[in-house]
TIVO-236327 format. One record per residue (C-alpha): residue number from 1; residue in one letter; x, y, z. Coordinates in steps of 0.05 Angstrom, whole numbers. Layout:
+-----+---------+--------+--------+--------+
| num | residuo |      x |      y |      z |
+-----+---------+--------+--------+--------+
| NUM |       A |      X |      Y |      Z |
...
+-----+---------+--------+--------+--------+
***
This chain:
+-----+---------+--------+--------+--------+
| num | residuo |      x |      y |      z |
+-----+---------+--------+--------+--------+
|   1 |       M |   2137 |   1940 |   2164 |
|   2 |       A |   2076 |   1971 |   2131 |
|   3 |       T |   2043 |   1951 |   2065 |
|   4 |       L |   2010 |   1990 |   2010 |
|   5 |       T |   1980 |   1954 |   1951 |
|   6 |       V |   1958 |   1984 |   1885 |
|   7 |       S |   1915 |   1941 |   1840 |
|   8 |       Y |   1885 |   1951 |   1771 |
|   9 |       P |   1817 |   1917 |   1764 |
|  10 |       L |   1799 |   1892 |   1695 |
|  11 |       A |   1736 |   1913 |   1658 |
|  12 |       A |   1713 |   1912 |   1586 |
|  13 |       G |   1760 |   1955 |   1544 |
|  14 |       S |   1815 |   1957 |   1597 |
|  15 |       T |   1886 |   1968 |   1573 |
|  16 |       F |   1951 |   1958 |   1611 |
|  17 |       D |   2022 |   1965 |   1583 |
|  18 |       R |   2065 |   1919 |   1626 |
|  19 |       D |   2130 |   1940 |   1593 |
|  20 |       Y |   2118 |   2014 |   1607 |
|  21 |       Y |   2096 |   1998 |   1678 |
|  22 |       L |   2159 |   1959 |   1693 |
|  23 |       S |   2209 |   2003 |   1656 |
|  24 |       T |   2181 |   2072 |   1672 |
|  25 |       H |   2124 |   2076 |   1722 |
|  26 |       L |   2152 |   2030 |   1776 |
|  27 |       P |   2221 |   2064 |   1777 |
|  28 |       L |   2185 |   2132 |   1781 |
|  29 |       A |   2146 |   2109 |   1842 |
|  30 |       Q |   2208 |   2079 |   1874 |
|  31 |       A |   2247 |   2144 |   1864 |
|  32 |       A |   2189 |   2186 |   1890 |
|  33 |       W |   2178 |   2145 |   1953 |
|  34 |       G |   2247 |   2118 |   1971 |
|  35 |       E |   2261 |   2176 |   2018 |
|  36 |       F |   2197 |   2159 |   2056 |
|  37 |       G |   2219 |   2089 |   2074 |
|  38 |       L |   2198 |   2048 |   2013 |
|  39 |       Q |   2238 |   1984 |   2022 |
|  40 |       S |   2212 |   1939 |   1966 |
|  41 |       A |   2162 |   1932 |   1910 |
|  42 |       E |   2135 |   1866 |   1885 |
|  43 |       V |   2095 |   1867 |   1820 |
|  44 |       L |   2045 |   1812 |   1805 |
|  45 |       F |   2013 |   1799 |   1738 |
|  46 |       P |   1956 |   1750 |   1726 |
|  47 |       A |   1965 |   1679 |   1702 |
|  48 |       A |   1937 |   1661 |   1633 |
|  49 |       A |   1868 |   1644 |   1657 |
|  50 |       P |   1817 |   1700 |   1665 |
|  51 |       Q |   1833 |   1741 |   1726 |
|  52 |       P |   1800 |   1802 |   1760 |
|  53 |       L |   1863 |   1845 |   1757 |
|  54 |       A |   1910 |   1869 |   1703 |
|  55 |       G |   1964 |   1872 |   1756 |
|  56 |       M |   1982 |   1895 |   1825 |
|  57 |       V |   2042 |   1919 |   1864 |
|  58 |       I |   2057 |   1906 |   1937 |
|  59 |       L |   2097 |   1963 |   1966 |
|  60 |       R |   2133 |   1952 |   2033 |
|  61 |       F |   2150 |   2013 |   2075 |
|  62 |       A |   2186 |   2017 |   2141 |
|  63 |       D |   2122 |   2041 |   2176 |
|  64 |       Q |   2053 |   2072 |   2166 |
|  65 |       T |   2083 |   2141 |   2177 |
|  66 |       G |   2125 |   2131 |   2115 |
|  67 |       I |   2063 |   2113 |   2074 |
|  68 |       D |   2028 |   2175 |   2100 |
|  69 |       A |   2088 |   2219 |   2081 |
|  70 |       A |   2096 |   2186 |   2013 |
|  71 |       L |   2022 |   2195 |   1994 |
|  72 |       A |   2023 |   2267 |   2018 |
|  73 |       S |   2087 |   2285 |   1981 |
|  74 |       P |   2087 |   2329 |   1919 |
|  75 |       M |   2121 |   2273 |   1880 |
|  76 |       T |   2058 |   2230 |   1887 |
|  77 |       R |   2022 |   2277 |   1839 |
|  78 |       E |   2075 |   2260 |   1787 |
|  79 |       V |   2067 |   2185 |   1800 |
|  80 |       I |   1991 |   2190 |   1793 |
|  81 |       S |   1995 |   2234 |   1731 |
|  82 |       D |   2037 |   2179 |   1698 |
|  83 |       V |   1982 |   2127 |   1704 |
|  84 |       P |   1947 |   2145 |   1638 |
|  85 |       N |   2013 |   2130 |   1602 |
|  86 |       F |   2005 |   2055 |   1615 |
|  87 |       T |   1932 |   2042 |   1631 |
|  88 |       N |   1860 |   2067 |   1627 |
|  89 |       I |   1844 |   2032 |   1692 |
|  90 |       A |   1833 |   2072 |   1756 |
|  91 |       P |   1881 |   2043 |   1808 |
|  92 |       V |   1853 |   2017 |   1874 |
|  93 |       I |   1898 |   2033 |   1934 |
|  94 |       F |   1895 |   1989 |   1996 |
|  95 |       R |   1933 |   2000 |   2060 |
|  96 |       A |   1946 |   1939 |   2103 |
|  97 |       D |   1948 |   1944 |   2178 |
|  98 |       D |   2011 |   1904 |   2188 |
+-----+---------+--------+--------+--------+
***
């Protein structure tokens, strides 16, 4: 199993539409990357107290090769171009060495 996380760090003036993210963006990413071994996606939103992130997703792939293929696929451009529809935060992508 290989892990890719995408987080959205908060800053002054940040916006993040959770409903759009859950109903539209996440399904778009799952459809785009399913063929490359995406096995699960776990979304985390902050508790009520001040937090450093607006949210993050933990994406589990079968292996690192699947992550490479997913990120290199033409569908990834569509996933990335959807980001401004729910946030003005630049996502931070982290690959874990499982």
